[in-house]
N, C-alpha and C positions, 0 to 999 in steps of 0.2 A: 885748696887754697882759693883766697877770697881777691876780688879787685875792686880797689876806690872808685866809687864814681862822682866826678867832679861837674857842677854845674858849669854852662858855659860860662859864667864869670870865675872858674876854678874856684867855687865853693865847694866843701865835703858835701855831699848829697847822702850815698848810700854806701852798702859795700852786696856786691853780688857774688854770684859763682863766675868763672872762668869762662862757662858755658853760658852763662846770659851774656856775659860783656862781649862773648865773640858774634850771638847772634847779634847785639845793638853794633857791632861794627860792622858785619856783613850786609847789614839794614842802613849803614851809612848816615845811624842814627848820633855816632860817637866818632871818635879820632883817639887814638893810643896818644897818651903822655908819656908815659912810661913803662917800658917793656923789659923783662928778664931776656937774661941769654939765651934761654933755651926756646924752642918752637914748638908750632903747634901743625901736626900735619895731615892731611887729608889727601884722598887721591888726587885733586884737581887742583888744591893750594896748601902756601905754607903761610904761617904769619908766625909772629915773635908773640909769645905767651903775653899780656898786657898784665900792668901790675895797677895802674893808674889810667881812667880813662875820663874822656871828658866829652860831653852832651855837647851835641851841635847847636840845638835850639837852647834858650835860656826857660828854667821852669822856675816861674813863681812860687815861692810857698808861703802860706800864709801866718802871720806874724803870732797867731792865736793858739795855733799848733805846736807844742810842745812837749817834749817827750818826759813820761813820769819823773817826779825827782825820784833819786836812788842815793844809795851811796855810791856805786861804780862810776854814775853818772857825774855826781859832785865830784870825786875823784879825780876822774877823767878831765871834765872842764879845768879844773884848778892846776893840771899838768902835774898831781901826782905829788905837788910839793908843800907844805905850810904854809898859810897864809898869813902866819905872824913874823916867823922867823926866817922863810925862805927855805928852809932843810928839807932835806929830799931822803927821809927816812924810808925803809921797806913798805911796800905796799899793805903788808899787813899791820906795820904797827902805825897807819895812818888814822884818824880817826877822824869826825863828820861831828865838826861843832857848831853850836847854834850860834849866831851872833847877839841876838836877842835873844839869852835863855828861855826853854820852854816854861819853867818857872815865873816866868814874867811877862807871858801871853806870846811868845815866840813861836811862828808856825813852823811847820816842815815844808819850806818852800823854795822855789831856785835862789833865790835875794836874802835867804836867811841863813844858810849852809854856807860852812867852807870846810876846806881839807884841813887840819892840823895835825901836828906831831903831838905825839902821848904829855911829853914835858909844857907846852904851851897851853894845852889844853887843861890840864891839871892847875898851871898858873892861872889862867882866867876863869877856872871854875862856874861858878853860879851868878857871874858879873857881866856886862859888857866889856867888852874890848878897852874902852875911853876908863871905864871905873880899875881895870885892872893895869892900868898906864901900858897898854899896848894898842897897835895899829895894825888894820890890815893891808898887804901891800897891793891888793886889787879888791873892789867893790864885787861882792858878789851879785850876779844878776844870771838870769836864764841864757843858757846855751843861744848863741846865734843862729845854730845850724843844725837840724833836725838830723843830721849823721850822728852827732854826738851820743846818742840813744841807741847806735849800732854798732859804732867803733869805740871801742877800750885803746886806750893810745897804748903802741907798743904791741899788740894783738897782732896788726897786719905786719906787712913788710916795711923793713926800715925806709923806703924812701916814700911811704906817706906818710912821715914824720913833718916834711916840710909843709905840704899841704893843712895836714890837721892843727898845726901850729898856730893857724889862721882863727881856731876855734876861740884860742885864749886873748887873740888881737882884740874881741868886741867886749872883753870883761876888765880889760885893764882898768885899773882906779884913775879918776879924773886927778891932774895933776898932783 
């Protein structure tokens, strides 16, 4: 099992092993935010098994440090929902759509890729959304937090969801 590590500002940073999380707790570099009902025992101490920890000091992440663009990353950023109709088909039936088609010079970049269900992707075809009479629910943008590169939504414990939903808050469309 893994533990979600939050920055001092509660932004998701990374996923670490339980062992690494306990070391951070023992060195007083982190605090337990969420714990499981089970406990970890040793000869001298007993501690609840951490699910989510928060660093005591804030770690500044340079904005230029972005995870590589990947299908998994785009789908996770978009919450596994179609960015045209809002539908939530199975993960295997979701596709990655180029907002500006590659045939028109569109790049493989965070701000040009969105999750789309197969019917919406076929409907849009090789056109721009406005040409197809479609509208994006959220403007595509690079993920705000580096943790998106490591965490696949739903891959961790269910308690992680409320912390990972902050990921999509920075991606919402303007007005």
